[in-house]
N, C-alpha and C positions, 0 to 999 in steps of 0.2 A: 504494500500500500504506500502511496505517495504521501508523505507527511508534510509536504509543502502546503502552506496556507495560501489559497488563491483568492483574489479579491475581484475577479471578473466573473460574471455570470456565464453559464453555458449557453450556446445557441441551440434552439429547439425548433424543429420543423415537423410537419406531417406530410408524408408522402406514401401513396399506395396503401393506405390503411395502417401505416406504421408511424410511430413517433421516433424521430431521429434526434439524438442528443450528441452534440459536438462540444466537448469540454476542453479544459486546459491540458497542455502537454500531450495532445493527440488522442485523448480519450474519446471514443466513439461508441455509442450504444444505440441499438434498435429495440424499441419496446412496443408491446401491444398497447392499444389505447387504455385497456384496463390496468396494465402494469404501470403505464405512465401516470395515470390518475392517482393510483395508490402511492407512487413515488413522490408525486407532487404534494400529496397530503403529508407524507412523512417528512419531506423537506421543509414544508411550512411549519409543522409542529416543532421540528428540531431547531429551525432558525429562530422561532419565538423563544424557545428554551435557552438557546445560546445568548440571545440578546438580554434575557433576564439575568443570566449569569454575569454578563458584563456589567449590567446596571447594579447588581448586588455587590460586585467587587468594587465598583467605583464608589458606591455609597459607603462601603466598609473602609475604604482608603480615606475618604473624607472624614469619617468618624474618628479614625485613628489619628489623623492629622490634627483634628480639633482637640482631642484629648491630650495630645502631646503638647499643643500650644497653650493649653490652659493650666 
């Protein structure tokens, strides 16, 4: 698995009843519409979770700085 963090979204198209995903570093995947929809749901759920983690860490860092400064 590529552990590099990518900040560009993948390109996604529909052709001949398939969903084609072209991602970073040459990643290419063909999915059925059903698999693409489920993947979309999972991506959205995980993206929201990751954003929450970032927000929580940012708040914790601010709290630590406030306690340190007082």
